[in-house]
C-alpha positions in Angstrom: -12.6 15.3 25.7 -13.3 12.5 27.4 -13.7 9.6 24.9 -16.5 6.6 25.4 -15.3 3.4 26.6 -15.6 1.7 23.0 -13.3 4.4 21.7 -10.2 3.4 23.7 -8.6 1.6 21.0 -8.2 4.7 18.7 -4.8 5.6 17.6 -3.5 9.1 16.9 -0.4 9.0 14.8 1.5 10.9 12.2 2.1 7.8 10.2 1.1 8.3 6.4 -0.1 4.6 6.3 -2.3 4.1 9.6 -2.2 1.2 11.4 -5.7 0.1 12.0 -6.6 -2.3 14.8 -8.7 -5.0 13.6 -11.7 -5.6 16.0 -14.0 -8.6 15.6 -17.3 -7.9 14.4 -18.9 -9.2 17.4 -17.4 -6.2 19.4 -18.8 -2.6 19.0 -15.5 -1.2 19.1 -13.6 0.5 16.3 -10.2 1.9 15.6 -9.2 4.9 13.4 -6.0 6.6 12.8 -6.0 10.3 12.9 -3.3 13.1 12.9 -5.5 15.4 14.8 -3.5 14.9 17.9 0.0 15.6 16.2 2.0 18.6 16.7 3.5 20.5 13.9 7.3 21.4 13.6 6.6 24.9 14.4 4.8 24.3 17.5 7.5 22.0 18.6 10.2 24.6 17.7 8.0 27.5 19.8 7.6 25.0 22.7 11.5 24.5 23.2 12.2 28.2 22.3 9.8 29.1 25.1 11.6 26.6 27.7 15.1 27.8 26.9 14.3 31.4 27.3 17.0 34.1 27.5 20.1 31.8 28.6 23.4 33.6 29.4 26.2 31.9 27.3 29.1 34.2 28.5 32.0 32.4 29.7 31.6 29.1 28.0 34.7 27.6 26.1 34.4 28.3 22.1 35.0 25.5 19.9 34.9 25.0 15.9 31.6 23.5 14.9 30.8 21.8 11.4 34.3 22.5 10.0 35.1 21.9 6.4 36.9 18.4 7.2 33.8 17.1 9.1 31.6 18.3 6.5 33.3 16.5 3.7 33.2 13.4 5.9 29.4 13.9 6.3 29.3 13.9 2.7 31.1 10.8 2.2 29.1 9.4 4.8 25.9 10.2 2.9 27.5 9.0 -0.2 28.2 5.7 1.2 24.7 5.0 2.5 23.2 6.5 -0.9 25.1 3.7 -3.0 22.7 1.3 -4.7 25.7 -1.3 -4.8 25.8 -1.6 -1.0 22.1 -2.9 -1.6 23.2 -5.3 -4.1 25.9 -6.5 -2.0 23.2 -7.4 0.4 21.2 -9.3 -2.1 24.7 -11.1 -3.2 24.9 -12.4 0.5 21.6 -13.8 0.1 22.3 -15.4 -3.2 25.5 -17.1 -2.1 23.6 -18.9 0.7 22.2 -22.7 -0.3 18.7 -22.9 -0.8 18.4 -25.0 2.4 20.2 -22.0 4.5 17.9 -19.1 3.1 15.9 -17.5 5.8 12.8 -15.7 5.4 14.6 -12.3 5.5 16.8 -13.6 2.8 14.0 -14.4 0.3 12.4 -11.1 1.2 15.6 -9.3 0.1 15.5 -11.5 -3.0 11.9 -10.7 -3.7 12.2 -7.0 -3.3 15.4 -7.2 -5.9 13.8 -10.0 -8.4 10.6 -8.0 -9.1 12.4 -5.2 -10.7 13.8 -7.8 -13.3 11.7 -8.5 -16.8 12.2 -12.4 -16.6 10.0 -12.2 -13.2 7.6 -9.5 -14.4 4.5 -11.8 -15.2 4.6 -14.0 -12.3 2.6 -14.0 -9.2 4.1 -13.3 -5.8 4.1 -16.8 -4.6 5.8 -18.0 -8.0 8.7 -15.3 -7.3 9.0 -16.4 -3.7 9.4 -20.1 -4.7 11.6 -19.3 -7.4 13.9 -17.2 -4.8 13.9 -20.2 -2.4 15.6 -22.7 -4.7 17.7 -20.6 -7.0 21.5 -20.9 -7.3 23.9 -18.0 -7.8 26.7 -18.5 -10.5 29.4 -16.2 -11.5 31.5 -16.2 -14.9 34.6 -14.2 -14.5 35.8 -14.3 -18.1 34.4 -12.6 -21.2 34.2 -15.0 -24.1 33.5 -18.1 -21.7 30.9 -20.5 -23.4 28.1 -20.9 -20.9 26.0 -23.6 -23.3 27.1 -25.2 -26.2 24.8 -25.6 -29.3 22.9 -28.9 -29.2 23.9 -29.3 -25.4 21.0 -30.8 -23.0 19.4 -28.1 -20.9 18.9 -28.5 -17.3 18.4 -25.1 -15.9 16.8 -21.8 -16.4 19.0 -18.8 -16.2 18.2 -15.1 -15.5 20.7 -12.6 -16.0 21.9 -10.3 -12.8 25.0 -8.5 -14.1 26.8 -8.4 -17.5 25.8 -9.4 -20.9 25.6 -12.6 -23.1 25.5 -13.2 -26.6 23.6 -16.4 -28.5 25.0 -17.2 -31.5 22.4 -19.1 -33.5 23.3 -21.8 -36.3 22.1 -19.6 -39.0 24.6 -16.9 -38.5 22.2 -14.7 -36.5 23.0 -13.3 -32.9 21.4 -11.8 -30.1 22.5 -10.0 -27.0 20.8 -10.3 -23.8 21.4 -8.3 -20.5 20.3 -7.9 -16.9 16.8 -9.1 -16.3 16.9 -11.3 -19.4 16.7 -15.1 -19.4 17.4 -17.9 -21.2 17.5 -21.8 -21.1 14.8 -24.2 -20.3 11.0 -23.9 -20.5 8.8 -25.1 -17.9 8.5 -28.7 -19.0 10.2 -32.3 -17.9 10.8 -33.1 -21.6 14.3 -33.4 -22.9 15.3 -30.1 -24.4 18.3 -29.0 -26.1 20.2 -25.5 -26.7 19.8 -23.7 -29.9 22.8 -21.9 -30.5 26.1 -21.1 -28.3 25.7 -18.9 -25.4 28.8 -16.9 -24.4 29.7 -13.9 -22.1 30.4 -10.7 -23.6 31.9 -9.1 -20.6 33.9 -9.7 -17.6 32.0 -10.6 -14.1 28.6 -12.3 -15.7 26.4 -13.1 -12.8 23.5 -15.5 -13.0 20.6 -17.1 -11.1 20.0 -20.6 -12.1 16.8 -22.8 -11.5 17.0 -26.4 -11.8 14.4 -27.8 -14.6 12.6 -30.0 -11.8 12.1 -26.9 -9.7 11.2 -24.7 -12.5 8.7 -27.2 -13.9 7.1 -28.0 -10.5 6.7 -24.4 -9.3 5.3 -22.9 -12.7 3.0 -25.8 -13.4 1.5 -26.1 -9.9 0.4 -22.6 -9.8 -3.3 -23.8 -10.6 -3.2 -25.6 -7.3 -2.6 -22.4 -5.7 -5.5 -20.5 -7.0 -9.2 -20.7 -5.9 -11.6 -19.3 -8.4 -15.2 -18.0 -7.4 -17.8 -18.7 -10.2 -21.3 -17.1 -10.4 -23.9 -18.1 -13.1 -20.9 -19.9 -14.8 -18.7 -17.2 -15.0 -15.5 -16.8 -13.0 -16.0 -13.7 -11.0 -12.8 -13.8 -8.6 -9.3 -15.3 -8.6 -7.5 -15.8 -5.3 -4.0 -17.1 -4.7 -2.9 -19.1 -1.9 0.1 -17.5 -0.2 2.6 -18.4 2.7 4.2 -15.6 4.4 6.6 -17.5 6.4 7.8 -21.2 6.3 6.4 -22.2 9.8 3.0 -22.4 8.0 1.3 -20.0 10.4 0.5 -17.0 8.2 -1.1 -18.5 5.1 -4.3 -17.9 3.3 -5.9 -16.6 0.1 -5.5 -13.1 -1.2 -7.5 -11.6 -4.0 -5.4 -10.9 -7.5 -8.1 -10.4 -9.9 -12.1 -10.0 -9.9 -14.7 -8.1 -11.5 -15.4 -4.6 -10.1 -18.8 -5.7 -8.4 -17.1 -8.8 -6.5 -14.3 -6.4 -5.3 -16.9 -4.1 -3.7 -18.5 -7.2 -2.2 -15.2 -8.4 -0.8 -15.2 -5.2 1.3 -17.6 -7.0 3.7 -16.2 -10.4 3.4 -13.7 -12.3 5.8 -10.1 -11.2 5.1 -7.2 -13.6 5.1 -4.4 -13.1 7.6 -2.3 -12.5 4.4 -4.3 -9.9 3.0 -5.2 -7.6 6.0 -5.1 -4.5 4.2 -7.7 -5.1 1.5 -10.1 -2.4 2.5 -7.4 0.3 2.6 -5.8 -1.0 -0.9 -9.5 -1.0 -2.5 -10.1 2.5 -1.0 -6.7 3.8 -2.8 -7.2 1.9 -6.0 -11.0 2.1 -6.8 -10.6 5.2 -9.1 -8.8 2.9 -11.7 -11.8 0.6 -12.3 -15.0 2.3 -11.2 -16.7 5.4 -12.7 -18.0 6.8 -9.6 -17.4 6.5 -5.7 -21.3 6.4 -5.2 -21.2 2.7 -6.7 -19.4 1.9 -3.3 -21.4 4.5 -1.3 -24.6 3.0 -2.2 -24.0 -0.5 -1.5 -22.7 0.6 1.8 -25.8 2.2 2.8 -27.6 -0.9 1.4 -25.7 -3.2 3.8 -26.0 -0.9 6.8 -29.4 -2.1 6.9 -28.4 -5.5 7.8 -27.5 -6.2 11.5 -24.5 -8.5 11.1 -22.7 -6.4 8.6 -23.2 -3.0 10.3 -19.9 -3.0 12.3 -17.9 -3.9 8.9 -19.9 -1.3 7.0 -18.8 1.4 9.5 -15.3 0.6 9.6 -15.1 0.7 5.9 -16.7 4.3 5.9 -14.2 5.2 8.8 -11.0 4.4 6.9 -12.4 6.0 3.9 -13.1 9.5 5.6 -9.8 9.3 7.2 -7.7 8.3 4.5 -9.4 9.6 1.6 -11.4 12.9 2.9 -11.3 14.7 -0.5 -13.6 12.0 -2.0 -16.2 13.5 0.2 -15.2 17.2 0.7 -15.0 18.0 -3.1 -18.0 16.0 -4.3 -21.6 17.0 -3.2 -23.3 13.6 -3.8 -20.5 12.0 -1.6 -21.2 14.8 1.0 -24.9 13.7 0.9 -23.9 10.2 1.3 -22.0 11.0 4.4 -24.8 13.0 5.8 -27.2 9.9 5.3 -24.7 7.3 6.7 -24.4 9.7 9.7 -28.1 9.8 10.3 -27.9 6.1 10.1 -25.5 6.0 13.1 -27.8 8.2 14.9 -30.8 6.3 14.1 -29.1 2.7 15.3 -27.7 4.5 18.4 -24.2 3.9 17.5 -22.8 6.8 19.3 -19.2 5.7 19.7 -18.8 5.2 15.9 -20.7 8.5 15.3 -18.1 10.2 17.6 -15.3 8.5 15.6 -16.7 9.7 12.4 -16.9 13.4 13.6 -13.4 13.3 14.9 -12.2 12.0 11.8 -14.1 14.4 9.5 -13.0 17.2 11.9 -9.3 16.3 11.7 -9.2 16.1 7.8 -11.6 18.9 6.8 -9.7 21.7 5.1 -10.1 25.7 6.1 -12.3 27.2 3.4 -13.3 31.1 3.0 -17.1 31.6 2.3 -18.1 34.8 0.6 -22.2 35.2 0.8 -23.4 38.6 -0.5 -26.9 40.0 0.3 -28.8 42.4 -1.7 -29.8 44.1 1.7 -29.5 43.6 5.3 -33.0 42.1 5.7 -32.2 39.4 2.9 -32.7 35.8 4.2 -29.5 33.9 4.8 -30.8 30.5 3.6 -29.0 28.7 6.4 -29.0 28.2 10.1 -26.5 28.0 12.6 -26.4 25.8 16.0 -24.1 26.1 18.9 -22.4 28.9 20.7 -21.2 29.6 24.2 -24.6 29.2 25.7 -24.5 25.4 24.3 -21.0 24.8 25.4 -19.6 24.1 21.9 -18.5 25.8 18.7 -20.9 27.6 16.1 -21.8 25.1 13.2 -23.9 25.0 10.2 -27.2 22.9 10.9 -28.9 23.3 7.7 -28.6 24.8 4.1 -31.4 25.4 1.8 -30.8 23.5 -1.4 -30.3 25.6 -4.4 -29.9 28.6 -2.4 -26.9 31.3 -2.8 -25.7 30.1 0.4 -25.4 26.5 -1.0 -23.8 27.9 -4.3 -21.3 29.7 -2.3 -20.0 26.4 -0.9 -21.7 26.4 2.6 -22.4 23.1 3.7 -24.1 21.3 6.7 -21.7 20.5 9.6 -19.2 23.3 8.9 -17.9 24.9 11.7 -17.6 28.8 11.6 
């Protein structure tokens, strides 16, 4: 089909996480990813098979293929590549660098590893990032080595990456800490002293250490990196300032918590460069904090009447249909929402967006078999059809009488026969 000019930015891809091109609200163009243009493996197989045809292979030299030795080597290669220790080797290389020498890629590697550890579980992303940029790597090779003496002045916060340590308290009690646990300083500049003796229980204990000054600075300046939105004296949203690189070019605020109503409102607000997938994230997770998708749908219909919000609303609906079509297909109320939204696009003459909506629905809809029984040949059908060869396009259900047997059987407006 010849697409209108404002649809030239549409991408067709098999990627399960569609890359959506962000178009300024002043433009009428809109982008959506769809798998309608993809080929299945069976199509590719049939195509290659038909191209090959019957090939005469007589006279060609024979050679052993996939010998047992080669299979063993391949198995070893697979084992090596799937070895989790290789990932830890990469992390160790990053850890062994001096803080000033760590690159953005190094910090990303450390973040990926550290977020799994309990010591970092309740920290925000920006705090973890800052801690990863200043942490020092230390190794104690011998079991039984004393790391901290009882009463010793503390100057660091420690997180165990490998091995086990034991803390022996003056009252005779003891405690074992393993990978992911922490000990040492609390986030304060006051002088602090160790209560008990910390010693290694096994060989090759590995730690990351963060100096007291850095630990206090990072954890106590979190408040400066947050922006709170208040309405009628109550905090309805909290945003955190993040920098995705050290150059300072990719920085901004990202939503970390908010009321359900404020999260819906944020769908049509300007999104930060560090939070470009807010809409996709919302559409993926709204089921956990909203009782019905109509809460979102009704708001979108309300905002569509505002000229300045129309493009943003349409983009949200297109992403919703493309990524989560089950929300509409299995819910009569959401199907009616989609029909009303389609009518709004027709009334406002947004033909390009309407075309995109139809393409997305056609690509994502599932095949269904409907059985409709009539008491006699002359009985009414309770639905009407549109299209056919004389119209130049397929046969579609135009209307379905509400509450009729056709509606009960599952026939819907827009179904293609």
